[in-house]
C-alpha positions as CSV (number, residue, x, y, z in Angstrom):
1,M,57.5,131.0,114.3
2,C,55.3,131.8,111.3
3,E,55.8,135.1,109.4
4,V,52.6,136.7,110.7
5,A,53.3,135.9,114.3
6,E,56.9,137.0,114.0
7,K,55.8,140.4,112.5
8,I,53.2,140.9,115.3
9,Y,55.9,140.1,118.0
10,T,58.4,142.4,116.4
11,E,55.9,145.3,116.1
12,G,54.9,144.8,119.8
13,Q,58.4,144.8,120.9
14,T,59.1,148.1,119.0
15,V,56.0,149.7,120.5
16,G,57.1,148.6,124.0
17,E,60.6,150.0,123.5
18,L,59.2,153.3,122.3
19,N,56.9,153.6,125.3
20,A,59.8,152.9,127.6
21,R,61.8,155.7,126.0
22,K,58.8,158.1,126.4
23,K,58.3,157.2,130.0
24,T,62.0,157.6,130.7
25,A,62.1,161.0,129.0
26,C,59.2,162.2,131.2
27,T,60.8,160.9,134.3
28,L,64.1,162.5,133.5
29,K,62.4,165.8,132.8
30,N,60.6,165.6,136.2
31,M,64.0,165.1,137.8
32,G,65.2,168.4,136.2
33,M,67.3,167.1,133.4
34,A,67.7,169.3,130.3
35,E,65.9,168.3,127.2
36,E,69.1,168.0,125.2
37,D,70.5,165.6,127.8
38,I,67.3,163.6,127.8
39,A,67.5,163.1,124.1
40,K,71.0,161.7,124.5
41,A,70.0,159.5,127.3
42,V,67.1,157.9,125.5
43,H,68.9,157.8,122.1
44,T,66.2,159.9,120.4
45,D,66.4,163.2,118.5
46,L,65.6,166.4,120.4
47,A,62.5,167.2,118.4
48,Q,60.9,163.9,119.3
49,V,61.7,164.3,123.0
50,K,60.2,167.8,122.9
51,A,57.0,166.4,121.3
52,W,56.8,163.6,123.9
53,L,57.2,166.1,126.7
54,A,54.6,168.4,125.3
55,E,52.2,165.5,124.9
56,A,52.8,164.5,128.5
57,A,52.2,168.0,129.7
58,G,48.9,168.1,127.9
59,L,50.0,170.8,125.4
60,V,49.4,168.6,122.4
61,E,46.6,166.2,121.5
């Protein structure tokens, strides 16, 4: 695969993984899981999880 195509593929994969983590975090919150536990479950720091959840709740643009 050429370098440009490989870079595009890798960036797309990274974005997809990030979106999956965000979606999982929101689902776990809706199930009643604590934010600290969500951060552990999705292997992301607590501040990022809080930002995702605020965004999902419409509290942040």
